C-alpha positions as CSV (number, residue, x, y, z in Angstrom):
1,M,-19.3,-50.5,14.9
2,S,-22.8,-49.7,13.9
3,Y,-24.8,-50.8,10.9
4,L,-24.3,-47.4,9.3
5,D,-20.6,-47.6,9.7
6,A,-20.5,-50.8,7.6
7,V,-21.5,-49.2,4.2
8,N,-19.5,-49.5,1.0
9,P,-18.7,-46.6,-1.4
10,L,-22.1,-46.9,-3.0
11,G,-23.7,-46.4,0.4
12,L,-24.8,-50.1,0.8
13,P,-24.0,-52.2,3.8
14,S,-21.1,-54.6,3.5
15,I,-22.3,-58.2,3.4
16,D,-19.8,-59.2,6.1
17,R,-21.1,-56.6,8.5
18,L,-24.7,-57.6,8.0
19,A,-24.1,-60.9,9.8
20,T,-26.2,-59.7,12.7
21,L,-29.3,-59.2,10.5
22,P,-31.9,-61.9,10.2
23,E,-30.9,-64.6,7.7
24,S,-33.8,-63.8,5.3
25,L,-32.9,-60.1,5.2
26,H,-29.2,-61.1,4.9
27,N,-30.0,-63.4,1.9
28,A,-32.1,-60.7,0.3
29,L,-29.4,-58.0,0.6
30,K,-26.6,-60.3,-0.5
31,P,-27.2,-59.8,-4.3
32,V,-27.5,-56.1,-3.8
33,S,-24.2,-56.0,-2.0
34,E,-22.6,-58.1,-4.8
35,I,-24.0,-55.7,-7.4
36,A,-22.6,-52.8,-5.5
37,T,-19.1,-54.4,-5.3
38,N,-19.2,-55.4,-9.0
39,T,-20.3,-52.0,-10.2
40,A,-18.0,-49.9,-8.0
41,M,-15.6,-49.4,-10.9
42,L,-18.3,-47.7,-13.0
43,R,-17.3,-44.4,-11.5
44,D,-13.8,-44.9,-12.9
45,V,-15.3,-46.0,-16.3
46,M,-17.5,-42.9,-16.3
47,R,-14.5,-40.6,-15.6
48,L,-12.5,-42.2,-18.3
49,L,-15.4,-41.9,-20.8
50,E,-15.6,-38.2,-20.0
51,Q,-11.9,-37.9,-20.7
52,V,-12.3,-39.7,-24.0
53,T,-15.1,-37.4,-24.9
54,G,-12.8,-34.4,-24.3
55,D,-10.0,-36.0,-26.2
56,T,-12.1,-36.8,-29.2
57,A,-13.5,-33.3,-29.4
58,S,-10.1,-32.2,-30.7
59,L,-10.4,-34.6,-33.7
60,L,-12.5,-32.0,-35.6
61,G,-9.5,-29.6,-35.5
62,I,-7.1,-32.4,-36.5
63,R,-9.4,-33.2,-39.4
64,K,-9.2,-29.7,-40.7
65,D,-5.4,-29.7,-40.1
66,M,-5.1,-32.9,-42.1
67,A,-7.1,-31.5,-44.9
68,R,-4.7,-28.5,-45.0
69,V,-1.7,-30.9,-44.9
70,A,-3.1,-32.9,-47.8
71,E,-3.7,-29.7,-49.8
72,E,-0.2,-28.4,-49.2
73,T,1.5,-31.7,-49.9
74,S,-0.4,-32.2,-53.2
75,V,2.7,-30.9,-55.0
76,L,4.6,-34.0,-54.0
77,A,3.2,-36.0,-56.9
78,T,4.7,-33.5,-59.3
79,M,7.9,-33.5,-57.4
80,D,8.0,-37.3,-57.5
81,D,7.6,-37.2,-61.3
82,R,10.5,-34.7,-61.5
83,M,12.6,-36.8,-59.2
84,A,11.9,-39.9,-61.3
85,A,13.0,-38.0,-64.4
86,I,16.2,-37.0,-62.6
87,E,16.7,-40.6,-61.4
88,E,16.3,-41.8,-65.0
89,A,18.9,-39.3,-66.2
90,M,21.3,-40.2,-63.5
91,P,23.5,-42.6,-65.5
92,V,23.9,-40.0,-68.2
93,L,24.7,-37.3,-65.6
94,V,27.2,-39.6,-63.9
95,E,28.9,-40.1,-67.3
96,V,28.9,-36.4,-68.0
97,Q,30.3,-35.8,-64.6
98,R,33.1,-38.3,-65.3
99,H,34.0,-36.5,-68.5
100,L,33.8,-33.1,-66.8
101,A,36.3,-34.4,-64.2
102,Q,38.7,-35.0,-67.1
103,L,38.1,-31.6,-68.7
104,P,40.9,-29.7,-66.9
105,E,43.5,-32.3,-68.1
106,T,42.0,-32.3,-71.6
107,M,42.1,-28.5,-71.7
108,E,45.7,-28.5,-70.5
109,Q,46.6,-30.9,-73.3
110,L,44.7,-28.8,-75.8
111,L,46.4,-25.6,-74.7
112,A,49.8,-27.3,-75.0
113,A,48.9,-28.5,-78.5
114,L,47.7,-25.0,-79.5
115,D,50.9,-23.5,-78.2
116,K,52.9,-26.1,-80.2
117,L,50.8,-25.4,-83.3
118,N,51.4,-21.7,-82.8
119,R,55.1,-22.2,-82.6
120,S,55.0,-24.4,-85.8
121,V,53.0,-21.7,-87.6
122,D,55.6,-19.1,-86.5
123,T,58.4,-21.3,-87.7
124,L,56.6,-21.9,-91.0
125,Q,56.0,-18.2,-91.5
126,E,59.6,-17.5,-90.9
127,A,60.6,-20.1,-93.4
128,V,58.1,-19.0,-96.1
129,E,58.8,-15.2,-95.7
130,P,62.0,-15.2,-97.8
131,M,60.2,-17.2,-100.5
132,S,57.4,-14.7,-100.4
133,R,59.8,-11.8,-100.9
134,L,61.4,-13.7,-103.8
135,A,58.0,-14.4,-105.4
136,N,57.2,-10.7,-105.3
137,R,60.3,-10.0,-107.4
138,V,59.2,-12.3,-110.2
139,P,58.5,-10.2,-113.4
140,G,54.9,-9.6,-114.2
141,R,53.8,-9.5,-110.6
142,G,53.1,-6.3,-108.9
143,K,54.0,-5.4,-105.4
144,S,50.7,-6.7,-104.2
145,G,51.6,-10.1,-105.6
146,A,48.6,-10.1,-108.0
147,R,49.0,-11.9,-111.3
148,P,48.5,-9.9,-114.6
149,P,45.4,-10.8,-116.6
150,E,46.0,-13.5,-119.1
151,A,45.6,-12.9,-122.8
152,V,42.7,-14.6,-124.4
């Protein structure tokens, strides 16, 4: 293998392949070879930095999007206040709901009571009707049942 075949990725000769060089030249090139080995990853770092640059370029658009999101979600504070008011009213609403659940039963009882009252009024009317006819026959009362004016 020739001297030119023994170069690393940066184009510098490998230190192991330079064993045939004079010792002074070998010692002089040794730090250069070490630098080349230690800095070989810089190409990868440079490629990654270019990728980061491309990725961070989209941050401006994201910043604008975030501003729009902040603007559109500004109503959440008002909604939060409204939700807090609803939450505060919840015990009352639960109580009302409990009473509303009893409403059909209460209405049924009320309708039954009204029906019973209606029957009682009918019975009372039937019982009073003969007395009404009799009261209309009392002298001094007209057919309308009005009393005559009293003398002063």
